[in-house]
MIMI-732205 format. One line per 3 residues: number of its first residue (from 1); their letters; for each residue x, y, z of N, C-alpha, C. Coordinates in Angstrom, 2 decimals. Example, Ala and Ser with C-alpha at 12.3 -4.5 7.8 and 13.67 -1.06 7.14 Angstrom:
2
1	as	13.19/-5.69/7.80/12.30/-4.50/7.80/13.20/-3.30/7.80 ~ 12.85/-2.25/7.08/13.67/-1.06/7.14/12.90/0.03/7.87
END
This chain:
301
1	mga	-9.23/20.09/9.02/-9.88/19.87/7.72/-11.34/19.47/7.97 ~ -12.24/20.13/7.25/-13.66/19.89/7.46/-14.12/18.57/6.90 ~ -15.39/18.25/7.15/-15.96/17.00/6.68/-16.05/17.00/5.16
4	lre	-15.99/15.81/4.58/-16.09/15.68/3.13/-17.48/16.02/2.67 ~ -17.56/16.66/1.52/-18.86/16.96/0.95/-19.52/15.70/0.41 ~ -20.83/15.72/0.31/-21.57/14.61/-0.26/-21.20/14.48/-1.74
7	ppr	-20.76/13.30/-2.17/-20.35/13.14/-3.57/-21.53/13.31/-4.51 ~ -21.28/13.83/-5.71/-22.37/14.00/-6.68/-22.84/12.66/-7.21 ~ -24.03/12.63/-7.74/-24.56/11.39/-8.33/-23.77/11.06/-9.60
10	prs	-23.48/9.78/-9.83/-22.73/9.39/-11.03/-23.46/9.82/-12.30 ~ -22.67/10.26/-13.25/-23.23/10.63/-14.55/-22.14/10.47/-15.61 ~ -22.54/10.53/-16.85/-21.57/10.38/-17.93/-20.62/11.58/-17.94
13	pcd	-19.36/11.37/-18.32/-18.41/12.49/-18.35/-18.82/13.54/-19.36 ~ -18.64/14.80/-18.97/-19.01/15.89/-19.87/-17.85/16.33/-20.75 ~ -16.61/15.97/-20.34/-15.39/16.30/-21.08/-15.11/17.80/-21.14
16	tcs	-15.82/18.59/-20.35/-15.59/20.04/-20.38/-15.25/20.62/-19.01 ~ -15.70/19.98/-17.93/-15.44/20.51/-16.59/-13.98/20.27/-16.20 ~ -13.56/20.90/-15.11/-12.18/20.78/-14.67/-11.83/19.35/-14.26
19	ecq	-12.80/18.62/-13.69/-12.55/17.23/-13.29/-12.23/16.37/-14.51 ~ -13.05/16.50/-15.53/-12.84/15.72/-16.76/-11.53/16.09/-17.43 ~ -11.23/17.37/-17.45/-9.99/17.81/-18.11/-8.76/17.32/-17.36
22	lyr	-8.81/17.31/-16.04/-7.69/16.78/-15.26/-7.51/15.29/-15.51 ~ -8.64/14.57/-15.57/-8.56/13.12/-15.82/-8.02/12.84/-17.21 ~ -8.53/13.53/-18.22/-8.10/13.31/-19.59/-6.61/13.59/-19.75
25	sgn	-6.10/14.57/-19.02/-4.69/14.93/-19.13/-3.79/14.02/-18.32 ~ -4.40/13.14/-17.51/-3.62/12.24/-16.68/-3.07/12.89/-15.43 ~ -3.64/14.02/-15.02/-3.12/14.77/-13.88/-4.11/14.93/-12.74
28	hpd	-5.17/14.11/-12.73/-6.14/14.26/-11.64/-5.49/13.82/-10.32 ~ -5.48/14.68/-9.30/-4.77/14.36/-8.06/-5.42/13.25/-7.23 ~ -6.67/12.89/-7.55/-7.38/11.88/-6.76/-7.55/10.56/-7.51
31	frl	-6.76/10.39/-8.56/-6.86/9.16/-9.35/-5.48/8.58/-9.59 ~ -5.38/7.25/-9.44/-4.13/6.55/-9.74/-4.44/5.29/-10.56 ~ -3.66/5.08/-11.61/-3.74/3.86/-12.40/-2.47/3.07/-12.18
34	itn	-2.64/1.83/-11.69/-1.50/0.94/-11.46/-1.57/-0.16/-12.52 ~ -0.53/-0.24/-13.34/-0.53/-1.25/-14.40/0.84/-1.90/-14.47 ~ 1.08/-2.68/-15.53/2.33/-3.43/-15.65/3.55/-2.51/-15.58
37	deg	4.61/-3.01/-14.96/5.83/-2.24/-14.83/6.53/-2.12/-16.18 ~ 7.31/-1.04/-16.31/8.17/-0.90/-17.47/9.56/-1.41/-17.11 ~ 10.18/-2.09/-18.07/11.51/-2.64/-17.82/12.60/-1.67/-18.19
40	eik	13.78/-2.20/-18.42/14.92/-1.38/-18.76/14.79/-0.87/-20.19 ~ 15.45/0.26/-20.45/15.50/0.77/-21.82/16.35/-0.17/-22.66 ~ 15.87/-0.53/-23.81/16.61/-1.44/-24.68/17.90/-0.78/-25.15
43	kds	18.94/-1.59/-25.34/20.22/-1.09/-25.81/20.59/-1.77/-27.12 ~ 21.34/-1.04/-27.95/21.77/-1.63/-29.21/23.04/-2.46/-29.00 ~ 23.61/-2.99/-30.09/24.78/-3.86/-29.99/26.00/-3.15/-29.46
46	dgn	26.04/-1.81/-29.56/27.17/-1.04/-29.04/26.97/-0.60/-27.60 ~ 25.86/-1.01/-27.01/25.61/-0.65/-25.63/24.95/0.71/-25.45 ~ 24.53/1.34/-26.55/23.89/2.64/-26.46/22.41/2.47/-26.16
49	agd	21.88/3.34/-25.29/20.48/3.25/-24.90/19.58/3.66/-26.05 ~ 18.53/2.91/-26.26/17.54/3.25/-27.26/16.39/4.02/-26.62 ~ 15.31/4.21/-27.40/14.18/4.99/-26.87/12.94/4.12/-26.70
52	vkk	13.10/2.79/-26.75/11.97/1.89/-26.60/12.06/1.16/-25.28 ~ 10.98/1.13/-24.53/10.95/0.40/-23.27/10.12/-0.87/-23.43 ~ 10.59/-1.94/-22.81/9.88/-3.21/-22.84/9.07/-3.34/-21.57
55	qkq	7.79/-3.61/-21.69/6.92/-3.69/-20.54/6.95/-5.08/-19.91 ~ 7.12/-5.13/-18.60/7.09/-6.39/-17.88/5.63/-6.74/-17.57 ~ 5.34/-8.01/-17.56/3.97/-8.46/-17.32/3.73/-8.72/-15.83
58	iis	4.20/-7.80/-14.98/3.96/-7.89/-13.54/3.68/-6.50/-13.00 ~ 3.05/-6.48/-11.83/2.92/-5.24/-11.04/3.71/-5.51/-9.77 ~ 4.77/-4.77/-9.57/5.70/-5.04/-8.47/5.24/-4.38/-7.18
61	vna	5.90/-4.76/-6.10/5.56/-4.23/-4.78/5.81/-2.73/-4.70 ~ 6.80/-2.23/-5.44/7.11/-0.80/-5.38/5.93/0.04/-5.87 ~ 5.23/-0.45/-6.88/4.07/0.29/-7.39/2.98/0.41/-6.34
64	ird	2.80/-0.61/-5.51/1.78/-0.58/-4.46/2.26/0.26/-3.27 ~ 3.52/0.14/-2.94/4.06/0.94/-1.83/3.97/2.43/-2.11 ~ 4.06/2.79/-3.38/3.95/4.21/-3.74/2.57/4.77/-3.46
67	lae	1.59/3.87/-3.19/0.23/4.33/-2.89/0.07/4.76/-1.44 ~ 1.07/4.52/-0.60/0.94/4.78/0.83/0.53/6.22/1.12 ~ 1.25/7.17/0.57/0.93/8.59/0.82/-0.39/8.97/0.16
70	fsg	-0.61/8.47/-1.05/-1.86/8.77/-1.76/-3.06/8.28/-0.97 ~ -2.96/7.08/-0.39/-4.08/6.48/0.33/-4.34/7.13/1.68 ~ -3.32/7.75/2.26/-3.45/8.27/3.61/-3.90/9.72/3.71
73	tkp	-3.98/10.41/2.58/-4.41/11.81/2.61/-5.79/11.95/1.99 ~ -6.54/12.93/2.48/-7.91/13.13/1.99/-7.91/13.68/0.56 ~ -9.02/13.52/-0.13/-9.11/13.96/-1.53/-8.83/15.44/-1.70
76	hrg	-8.11/15.78/-2.76/-7.83/17.19/-3.07/-9.08/17.89/-3.61 ~ -9.91/17.13/-4.33/-11.07/17.73/-4.98/-12.34/17.60/-4.15 ~ -12.25/16.98/-2.98/-13.36/17.02/-2.04/-14.32/15.86/-2.03
79	yak	-14.19/14.86/-2.92/-15.18/13.78/-2.98/-14.59/12.43/-2.59 ~ -13.71/11.90/-3.40/-13.18/10.56/-3.18/-11.86/10.41/-3.91 ~ -11.17/9.30/-3.58/-9.97/8.92/-4.31/-10.20/7.54/-4.92
82	vvv	-9.68/7.36/-6.12/-9.90/6.11/-6.85/-8.56/5.56/-7.33 ~ -8.38/4.26/-7.10/-7.20/3.54/-7.59/-7.68/2.41/-8.50 ~ -7.21/2.40/-9.74/-7.52/1.32/-10.68/-6.27/0.46/-10.84
85	inp	-6.40/-0.85/-10.62/-5.30/-1.78/-10.81/-5.67/-2.69/-11.97 ~ -4.93/-2.59/-13.06/-5.27/-3.32/-14.28/-3.99/-3.71/-15.03 ~ -3.74/-5.01/-15.19/-4.53/-6.18/-14.79/-4.17/-6.65/-13.39
88	aen	-5.18/-6.87/-12.56/-4.95/-7.22/-11.16/-4.28/-8.58/-11.01 ~ -4.46/-9.48/-11.97/-3.85/-10.81/-11.86/-2.32/-10.76/-12.02 ~ -1.80/-9.60/-12.43/-0.35/-9.46/-12.60/0.34/-8.93/-11.34
91	lnv	-0.41/-8.76/-10.25/0.22/-8.41/-8.98/1.09/-9.58/-8.53 ~ 2.38/-9.32/-8.26/3.18/-10.42/-7.75/2.87/-10.64/-6.27 ~ 3.49/-11.64/-5.66/3.15/-12.01/-4.29/3.38/-10.85/-3.32
94	sas	4.52/-10.20/-3.45/4.84/-9.09/-2.54/3.87/-7.93/-2.72 ~ 3.52/-7.64/-3.97/2.58/-6.56/-4.25/1.20/-6.88/-3.70 ~ 0.78/-8.14/-3.83/-0.52/-8.56/-3.29/-0.58/-8.39/-1.79
97	nal	0.49/-8.78/-1.10/0.53/-8.64/0.36/0.54/-7.18/0.79 ~ 1.24/-6.34/0.02/1.26/-4.91/0.33/-0.12/-4.29/0.13 ~ -0.83/-4.75/-0.92/-2.18/-4.24/-1.18/-3.14/-4.66/-0.07
100	lki	-2.96/-5.86/0.45/-3.83/-6.35/1.53/-3.78/-5.43/2.74 ~ -2.61/-4.89/3.05/-2.46/-4.01/4.21/-3.32/-2.75/4.05 ~ -3.46/-2.30/2.80/-4.30/-1.11/2.55/-5.77/-1.48/2.58
103	lee	-6.09/-2.66/2.05/-7.49/-3.08/1.96/-8.08/-3.48/3.31 ~ -7.24/-3.83/4.29/-7.75/-4.27/5.59/-8.49/-3.15/6.30 ~ -7.94/-1.93/6.27/-8.60/-0.78/6.92/-8.49/0.44/6.01
106	ppe	-9.20/0.43/4.88/-9.09/1.57/3.95/-9.86/2.77/4.47 ~ -9.40/3.99/4.17/-10.18/5.18/4.51/-11.52/5.17/3.79 ~ -12.48/5.86/4.35/-13.84/5.84/3.78/-13.88/6.40/2.37
109	flh	-12.98/7.33/2.07/-13.01/8.00/0.77/-12.24/7.24/-0.31 ~ -11.54/6.17/0.07/-10.67/5.47/-0.88/-11.41/4.31/-1.55 ~ -11.36/4.26/-2.87/-12.05/3.22/-3.64/-11.05/2.54/-4.59
112	fil	-11.09/1.21/-4.60/-10.24/0.44/-5.50/-11.10/-0.25/-6.56 ~ -10.61/-0.23/-7.80/-11.22/-0.98/-8.88/-10.15/-1.91/-9.43 ~ -10.35/-3.21/-9.25/-9.41/-4.21/-9.73/-9.98/-4.86/-10.98
115	vak	-9.25/-4.76/-12.07/-9.69/-5.32/-13.35/-8.91/-6.59/-13.63 ~ -9.61/-7.70/-13.84/-8.94/-8.98/-14.06/-9.71/-9.83/-15.06 ~ -9.02/-10.37/-16.04/-9.63/-11.32/-16.96/-9.73/-12.70/-16.31
118	hve	-8.74/-13.01/-15.47/-8.69/-14.32/-14.82/-8.75/-14.09/-13.30 ~ -9.97/-14.02/-12.78/-10.17/-13.67/-11.37/-9.50/-14.67/-10.45 ~ -9.44/-15.93/-10.86/-8.85/-16.95/-10.00/-7.36/-16.74/-9.78
121	svi	-6.73/-15.88/-10.61/-5.31/-15.60/-10.44/-5.04/-14.58/-9.35 ~ -6.08/-13.88/-8.91/-5.95/-12.93/-7.79/-6.06/-13.72/-6.49 ~ -5.18/-13.45/-5.53/-5.14/-14.27/-4.32/-6.47/-14.18/-3.56
124	pti	-6.89/-15.27/-2.93/-8.21/-15.34/-2.28/-8.45/-14.25/-1.23 ~ -7.41/-13.86/-0.50/-7.59/-12.85/0.55/-7.94/-11.48/-0.03 ~ -7.52/-11.22/-1.24/-7.91/-9.97/-1.92/-9.30/-10.12/-2.50
127	rsr	-9.59/-11.25/-3.13/-10.92/-11.46/-3.73/-12.02/-11.38/-2.68 ~ -11.74/-11.86/-1.47/-12.75/-11.87/-0.41/-13.11/-10.46/0.05 ~ -12.28/-9.49/-0.24/-12.53/-8.11/0.17/-13.12/-7.27/-0.96
130	csk	-13.45/-7.93/-2.07/-13.95/-7.20/-3.23/-15.39/-7.60/-3.55 ~ -16.11/-6.67/-4.13/-17.44/-6.94/-4.66/-17.27/-7.21/-6.15 ~ -17.63/-8.41/-6.61/-17.39/-8.81/-7.99/-18.47/-8.25/-8.92
133	qrv	-18.00/-7.69/-10.03/-18.88/-7.21/-11.07/-18.41/-7.80/-12.39 ~ -19.20/-8.71/-12.96/-18.82/-9.34/-14.21/-19.25/-8.45/-15.38 ~ -18.30/-8.18/-16.27/-18.57/-7.33/-17.42/-18.52/-8.19/-18.68
136	nsp	-19.63/-8.31/-19.36/-19.70/-9.12/-20.57/-19.29/-8.32/-21.79 ~ -18.87/-9.03/-22.82/-18.53/-8.37/-24.08/-19.78/-7.76/-24.70 ~ -19.63/-6.66/-25.41/-20.80/-6.06/-26.06/-21.31/-6.94/-27.20
139	tdq	-22.53/-6.75/-27.57/-23.10/-7.50/-28.70/-22.47/-7.03/-30.00 ~ -22.69/-7.80/-31.07/-22.16/-7.42/-32.39/-22.63/-6.03/-32.78 ~ -23.91/-5.78/-32.55/-24.48/-4.49/-32.94/-23.87/-3.34/-32.15
142	mat	-23.70/-3.52/-30.84/-23.11/-2.48/-30.01/-21.67/-2.20/-30.41 ~ -20.89/-3.29/-30.61/-19.49/-3.12/-30.95/-19.33/-2.47/-32.32 ~ -20.14/-2.90/-33.29/-20.07/-2.33/-34.63/-20.45/-0.86/-34.63
145	swl	-21.47/-0.51/-33.86/-21.90/0.88/-33.77/-20.80/1.75/-33.16 ~ -20.15/1.23/-32.11/-19.08/1.99/-31.45/-17.92/2.19/-32.42 ~ -17.57/1.13/-33.16/-16.46/1.24/-34.10/-16.76/2.25/-35.20
148	ash	-17.99/2.24/-35.68/-18.37/3.16/-36.76/-18.17/4.61/-36.34 ~ -18.43/4.90/-35.07/-18.29/6.28/-34.59/-16.85/6.65/-34.25 ~ -15.98/5.65/-34.06/-14.60/5.94/-33.65/-13.58/5.66/-34.75
151	lsd	-14.01/5.11/-35.87/-13.09/4.83/-36.97/-13.43/5.63/-38.21 ~ -14.19/6.70/-38.02/-14.63/7.48/-39.17/-13.46/8.11/-39.92 ~ -12.36/8.38/-39.21/-11.19/9.01/-39.85/-10.13/7.99/-40.24
154	tpv	-10.41/6.71/-40.03/-9.43/5.66/-40.34/-9.90/4.87/-41.55 ~ -9.08/4.79/-42.61/-9.48/4.07/-43.83/-9.41/2.56/-43.63 ~ -10.49/1.98/-43.09/-10.54/0.54/-42.84/-11.77/-0.02/-43.52
157	sae	-11.59/-1.11/-44.25/-12.73/-1.74/-44.93/-13.63/-2.42/-43.92 ~ -14.89/-2.58/-44.31/-15.86/-3.25/-43.43/-15.43/-4.69/-43.17 ~ -14.84/-5.34/-44.18/-14.40/-6.73/-44.01/-13.28/-6.83/-42.99
160	tas	-12.33/-5.90/-43.05/-11.22/-5.91/-42.10/-11.71/-5.63/-40.69 ~ -12.59/-4.64/-40.54/-13.14/-4.32/-39.22/-13.90/-5.51/-38.64 ~ -14.67/-6.21/-39.50/-15.42/-7.38/-39.05/-14.49/-8.50/-38.62
163	lvl	-13.41/-8.71/-39.38/-12.43/-9.75/-39.05/-11.80/-9.49/-37.69 ~ -11.32/-8.26/-37.50/-10.63/-7.92/-36.25/-11.61/-7.94/-35.08 ~ -12.86/-7.61/-35.33/-13.87/-7.67/-34.29/-14.04/-9.10/-33.80
166	rls	-14.05/-10.06/-34.72/-14.17/-11.46/-34.34/-12.92/-11.94/-33.60 ~ -11.75/-11.52/-34.05/-10.49/-11.91/-33.41/-10.40/-11.42/-31.97 ~ -10.99/-10.27/-31.70/-10.89/-9.67/-30.37/-12.09/-9.98/-29.49
169	ana	-12.94/-10.92/-29.94/-14.12/-11.33/-29.16/-15.03/-10.15/-28.84 ~ -15.27/-9.31/-29.84/-16.19/-8.17/-29.72/-15.75/-7.15/-28.67 ~ -14.45/-7.03/-28.47/-13.93/-6.02/-27.54/-13.52/-4.79/-28.36
172	pfk	-14.37/-3.76/-28.41/-14.12/-2.64/-29.34/-12.83/-1.89/-29.08 ~ -12.42/-1.74/-27.81/-11.16/-1.05/-27.54/-9.98/-1.85/-28.11 ~ -10.07/-3.19/-27.99/-9.03/-4.04/-28.56/-9.01/-3.94/-30.07
175	vhe	-10.19/-3.86/-30.68/-10.28/-3.69/-32.13/-9.59/-2.40/-32.55 ~ -9.87/-1.35/-31.81/-9.26/-0.05/-32.12/-7.75/-0.15/-32.05 ~ -7.25/-0.87/-31.05/-5.80/-1.06/-30.89/-5.22/-1.84/-32.06
178	lls	-5.90/-2.93/-32.45/-5.39/-3.77/-33.53/-5.40/-3.04/-34.86 ~ -6.45/-2.28/-35.11/-6.55/-1.55/-36.37/-5.56/-0.39/-36.43 ~ -5.13/0.07/-35.24/-4.12/1.13/-35.20/-2.73/0.56/-35.54
181	deq	-2.59/-0.76/-35.39/-1.34/-1.43/-35.76/-1.43/-1.82/-37.23 ~ -0.77/-1.05/-38.07/-0.89/-1.24/-39.51/-0.38/-2.61/-39.96 ~ 0.47/-3.26/-39.15/1.07/-4.52/-39.56/0.25/-5.74/-39.17
184	fvd	-0.74/-5.57/-38.29/-1.40/-6.74/-37.72/-2.09/-7.60/-38.77 ~ -2.95/-7.00/-39.59/-3.71/-7.77/-40.58/-2.77/-8.41/-41.60 ~ -1.76/-7.66/-42.06/-0.79/-8.20/-43.01/0.04/-9.31/-42.37
187	arr	0.35/-9.17/-41.08/1.13/-10.19/-40.38/0.37/-11.50/-40.33 ~ -0.92/-11.43/-40.07/-1.75/-12.64/-40.03/-1.70/-13.35/-41.37 ~ -1.83/-12.61/-42.47/-1.81/-13.20/-43.80/-0.43/-13.81/-44.10
190	fiv	0.63/-13.12/-43.74/1.98/-13.61/-44.00/2.23/-14.92/-43.27 ~ 1.84/-14.99/-41.99/2.07/-16.19/-41.19/1.30/-17.38/-41.75 ~ 0.01/-17.17/-42.05/-0.81/-18.26/-42.57/-0.25/-18.75/-43.91
193	tkl	0.19/-17.83/-44.76/0.76/-18.21/-46.06/2.03/-19.01/-45.88 ~ 2.89/-18.60/-44.95/4.13/-19.33/-44.70/3.87/-20.75/-44.23 ~ 2.81/-20.94/-43.47/2.51/-22.26/-42.92/1.91/-23.21/-43.96
196	trq	1.56/-22.69/-45.13/1.03/-23.56/-46.18/2.15/-24.30/-46.90 ~ 3.37/-23.84/-46.74/4.49/-24.43/-47.47/5.15/-25.53/-46.64 ~ 5.42/-26.64/-47.30/6.05/-27.78/-46.64/7.39/-28.09/-47.31
199	pid	8.49/-28.09/-46.55/8.55/-27.73/-45.14/8.51/-26.22/-44.96 ~ 8.07/-25.76/-43.82/8.01/-24.33/-43.57/9.42/-23.79/-43.34 ~ 9.60/-22.52/-43.67/10.89/-21.86/-43.44/10.90/-21.37/-41.99
202	ifa	11.41/-22.20/-41.10/11.37/-21.93/-39.66/12.05/-20.62/-39.31 ~ 13.22/-20.39/-39.91/14.01/-19.23/-39.53/13.40/-17.93/-40.04 ~ 12.84/-17.97/-41.24/12.16/-16.77/-41.76/10.92/-16.45/-40.94
205	las	10.18/-17.49/-40.56/8.96/-17.30/-39.77/9.29/-16.76/-38.38 ~ 10.34/-17.31/-37.76/10.74/-16.84/-36.43/11.22/-15.40/-36.49 ~ 11.98/-15.07/-37.54/12.48/-13.70/-37.70/11.33/-12.72/-37.85
208	fce	10.31/-13.11/-38.61/9.15/-12.24/-38.81/8.34/-12.09/-37.52 ~ 8.08/-13.20/-36.84/7.25/-13.17/-35.64/7.93/-12.46/-34.47 ~ 9.25/-12.36/-34.53/9.98/-11.65/-33.47/9.56/-10.19/-33.39
211	kid	9.12/-9.63/-34.50/8.74/-8.22/-34.56/7.29/-7.99/-34.14 ~ 6.55/-9.06/-33.90/5.13/-8.96/-33.57/4.93/-9.01/-32.06 ~ 4.07/-8.16/-31.54/3.73/-8.17/-30.12/3.21/-9.55/-29.72
214	veh	3.61/-10.02/-28.52/3.22/-11.35/-28.07/1.71/-11.52/-28.03 ~ 1.00/-10.50/-27.56/-0.46/-10.59/-27.48/-1.08/-10.72/-28.87 ~ -0.53/-10.01/-29.84/-1.04/-10.10/-31.21/-0.71/-11.47/-31.80
217	lrl	0.45/-12.00/-31.47/0.81/-13.34/-31.93/-0.13/-14.38/-31.34 ~ -0.51/-14.19/-30.09/-1.46/-15.09/-29.44/-2.79/-15.10/-30.19 ~ -3.29/-13.93/-30.55/-4.56/-13.85/-31.27/-4.48/-14.57/-32.61
220	ify	-3.38/-14.38/-33.32/-3.23/-14.96/-34.65/-3.23/-16.49/-34.57 ~ -2.43/-17.05/-33.68/-2.28/-18.50/-33.66/-3.45/-19.21/-32.99 ~ -4.05/-18.60/-31.98/-5.24/-19.23/-31.39/-6.40/-19.23/-32.39
223	alt	-6.53/-18.15/-33.15/-7.58/-18.10/-34.17/-7.31/-19.15/-35.25 ~ -6.04/-19.34/-35.59/-5.68/-20.32/-36.62/-6.00/-21.74/-36.16 ~ -5.55/-22.10/-34.96/-5.82/-23.47/-34.49/-7.32/-23.70/-34.29
226	hdl	-8.04/-22.66/-33.87/-9.49/-22.76/-33.71/-10.15/-23.10/-35.04 ~ -9.77/-22.36/-36.10/-10.38/-22.60/-37.41/-9.94/-23.93/-38.01 ~ -8.69/-24.35/-37.76/-8.23/-25.64/-38.27/-9.01/-26.78/-37.65
229	lia	-9.28/-26.68/-36.35/-10.05/-27.74/-35.69/-11.49/-27.77/-36.20 ~ -12.08/-26.60/-36.40/-13.45/-26.55/-36.94/-13.48/-27.15/-38.35 ~ -12.46/-26.80/-39.16/-12.41/-27.32/-40.53/-12.24/-28.83/-40.54
232	qag	-11.42/-29.36/-39.63/-11.23/-30.81/-39.55/-12.54/-31.52/-39.19 ~ -13.38/-30.83/-38.43/-14.66/-31.42/-38.02/-15.77/-31.16/-39.05 ~ -15.40/-30.50/-40.15/-16.37/-30.27/-41.21/-17.15/-28.98/-41.08
235	gks	-16.74/-28.10/-40.16/-17.44/-26.84/-39.97/-16.84/-25.71/-40.80 ~ -17.42/-24.53/-40.65/-16.98/-23.35/-41.40/-16.10/-22.49/-40.51 ~ -15.01/-21.98/-41.08/-14.08/-21.16/-40.31/-14.72/-19.85/-39.90
238	ifh	-14.23/-19.30/-38.81/-14.75/-18.04/-38.28/-13.82/-16.87/-38.58 ~ -12.52/-17.12/-38.50/-11.54/-16.03/-38.58/-10.80/-15.94/-39.91 ~ -11.00/-16.91/-40.81/-10.18/-16.94/-42.01/-11.01/-17.09/-43.29
241	ddl	-12.12/-16.40/-43.36/-12.94/-16.44/-44.57/-12.16/-15.97/-45.79 ~ -11.27/-15.01/-45.59/-10.50/-14.45/-46.69/-9.28/-15.29/-47.04 ~ -8.98/-16.29/-46.22/-7.81/-17.14/-46.45/-8.23/-18.62/-46.47
244	see	-9.39/-18.89/-47.03/-9.94/-20.24/-47.00/-9.05/-21.23/-47.76 ~ -8.47/-20.81/-48.88/-7.61/-21.70/-49.66/-6.36/-22.07/-48.86 ~ -5.74/-21.06/-48.24/-4.55/-21.33/-47.44/-4.89/-22.21/-46.24
247	lnr	-6.04/-21.94/-45.61/-6.46/-22.73/-44.45/-6.65/-24.20/-44.83 ~ -7.26/-24.45/-45.99/-7.48/-25.83/-46.42/-6.16/-26.55/-46.70 ~ -5.18/-25.83/-47.24/-3.89/-26.45/-47.51/-3.19/-26.86/-46.21
250	ire	-3.31/-26.01/-45.18/-2.72/-26.36/-43.88/-3.48/-27.53/-43.28 ~ -4.80/-27.49/-43.35/-5.63/-28.53/-42.76/-5.34/-29.90/-43.37 ~ -5.12/-29.92/-44.68/-4.87/-31.18/-45.36/-3.56/-31.84/-44.93
253	sls	-2.62/-31.04/-44.42/-1.31/-31.58/-44.04/-1.24/-31.95/-42.57 ~ -2.31/-31.68/-41.81/-2.28/-31.94/-40.37/-3.48/-32.78/-39.94 ~ -3.26/-33.57/-38.92/-4.37/-34.30/-38.31/-4.91/-33.49/-37.14
256	mie	-6.09/-33.85/-36.65/-6.67/-33.13/-35.52/-5.79/-33.26/-34.28 ~ -5.21/-34.44/-34.09/-4.33/-34.64/-32.93/-3.11/-33.73/-33.01 ~ -2.55/-33.57/-34.22/-1.38/-32.69/-34.39/-1.74/-31.23/-34.12
259	iir	-2.94/-30.83/-34.52/-3.38/-29.45/-34.27/-3.52/-29.21/-32.77 ~ -4.14/-30.14/-32.07/-4.33/-30.00/-30.62/-2.97/-29.99/-29.91 ~ -2.06/-30.87/-30.35/-0.73/-30.92/-29.74/0.01/-29.60/-29.96
262	wnd	-0.10/-29.04/-31.16/0.56/-27.76/-31.43/-0.03/-26.65/-30.57 ~ -1.33/-26.65/-30.39/-1.97/-25.64/-29.54/-1.42/-25.70/-28.12 ~ -1.19/-26.90/-27.61/-0.61/-27.05/-26.27/0.83/-26.54/-26.25
265	ift	1.60/-26.82/-27.29/2.98/-26.36/-27.38/3.03/-24.84/-27.42 ~ 2.13/-24.24/-28.19/2.10/-22.77/-28.29/1.70/-22.15/-26.96 ~ 0.75/-22.76/-26.26/0.34/-22.27/-24.94/1.51/-22.30/-23.96
268	dyl	2.30/-23.36/-24.01/3.49/-23.44/-23.15/4.49/-22.35/-23.50 ~ 4.62/-22.06/-24.79/5.53/-20.99/-25.21/5.10/-19.65/-24.63 ~ 3.79/-19.39/-24.62/3.28/-18.10/-24.13/3.62/-17.88/-22.65
271	ksa	3.73/-18.96/-21.88/4.02/-18.84/-20.45/5.37/-18.20/-20.19 ~ 6.30/-18.36/-21.12/7.65/-17.80/-20.94/7.99/-16.77/-22.02 ~ 6.98/-16.33/-22.78/7.24/-15.43/-23.91/7.81/-14.09/-23.47
274	hhp	7.51/-13.68/-22.22/8.00/-12.39/-21.73/9.28/-12.53/-20.91 ~ 9.81/-13.74/-20.84/11.05/-13.96/-20.11/12.19/-13.30/-20.87 ~ 13.15/-12.68/-20.18/14.24/-11.97/-20.87/15.26/-12.91/-21.51
277	lnr	14.80/-13.81/-22.38/15.68/-14.69/-23.13/15.75/-14.18/-24.57 ~ 16.53/-14.85/-25.38/16.61/-14.50/-26.80/15.31/-14.93/-27.46 ~ 14.48/-13.97/-27.83/13.16/-14.30/-28.35/13.24/-15.02/-29.69
280	rla	14.22/-14.65/-30.52/14.35/-15.31/-31.81/14.60/-16.81/-31.63 ~ 15.49/-17.16/-30.73/15.79/-18.57/-30.49/14.57/-19.31/-29.95 ~ 13.81/-18.64/-29.06/12.61/-19.25/-28.50/11.57/-19.52/-29.60
283	lea	11.44/-18.59/-30.54/10.50/-18.77/-31.64/10.96/-19.85/-32.61 ~ 12.26/-19.92/-32.85/12.78/-20.98/-33.71/12.51/-22.35/-33.08 ~ 12.73/-22.44/-31.76/12.45/-23.70/-31.07/10.96/-24.04/-31.13
286	lfl	10.12/-23.01/-31.08/8.66/-23.21/-31.17/8.28/-23.77/-32.53 ~ 8.75/-23.13/-33.60/8.33/-23.54/-34.94/9.00/-24.84/-35.40 ~ 10.08/-25.22/-34.75/10.66/-26.53/-35.04/9.69/-27.64/-34.65
289	qwp	8.75/-27.31/-33.76/7.78/-28.30/-33.30/6.48/-28.28/-34.10 ~ 6.42/-27.40/-35.12/5.24/-27.39/-35.99/5.20/-28.72/-36.74 ~ 4.08/-29.44/-36.74/4.02/-30.76/-37.38/4.17/-30.65/-38.89
292	qks	5.16/-31.37/-39.42/5.41/-31.36/-40.85/5.48/-32.78/-41.38 ~ 4.99/-32.95/-42.58/5.02/-34.26/-43.21/6.44/-34.56/-43.69 ~ 6.79/-35.81/-43.66/8.10/-36.22/-44.16/8.14/-36.05/-45.68
295	rsa	9.35/-36.02/-46.26/9.48/-35.84/-47.71/8.83/-37.00/-48.46 ~ 8.99/-38.20/-47.94/8.42/-39.35/-48.62/6.89/-39.28/-48.63 ~ 6.32/-38.83/-47.51/4.85/-38.69/-47.42/4.35/-37.64/-48.39
298	rgh	5.11/-36.53/-48.53/4.68/-35.48/-49.45/4.80/-35.96/-50.90 ~ 5.81/-36.81/-51.14/6.02/-37.28/-52.50/4.93/-38.23/-52.97 ~ 4.22/-38.88/-52.04/3.17/-39.84/-52.39/1.77/-39.25/-52.33
301	r	1.66/-37.95/-52.05/0.33/-37.33/-51.95/-0.30/-37.25/-53.32
END
């Protein structure tokens, strides 16, 4: 096999050449994306297999071992091979050690891109072999401009797009994902409304939240506790301009200490949210810890 050709200078994708078409179709022979593993197919009460797969929040050793042949052969298209690992912090211990063996003496044509929100979660021996590139969130103007060009066929109000943009910390791809979920905005309103009632209907709330993706639930509740703390300090809410009345009703029933304590409880819940336990029971246990006023206290308000 002859020497590798000099790679072309980087440029924006044209979306028309064979390289772009192979990548877009997911069939480029010199590219691999390693991401979270898929779990078992869900089964119904009769034991019949369904068509929905639950994604595990880990990257296992098998996914990295499958790179052995890919990493050891020269590029099919003549330039380079690229492996993207996203999210890199989800590599388990065995997978991290297997990746280290490849990173110690990688072929000249092999390039790894590790994407991580929490770099400190990647083991030090891997971090030491990487060149760090910090990617900041786009500005409001950049994110809004990108959304305008990609949501032209989606009937979304400017207020809703602005709300979701704030919830996702100006991450336009995340905004696109959230707006594609027709239930997300309505779910936020339903949850906030339920929490205004004392006592809250724990079982109804848990049943509803069971149907919501854990990441989306995280966004909803972190935004809520953030705005409640700002409101308690006399500031203006960021994420709930459209639900100011409901937010004030919740704020009036809670102290700042109770809000902070609940935020810690919810954070602890997230650590095991992907564990294969009964999610409904876990959510019921979570909402049982929501701070509620006693009946006598409510009667004297």
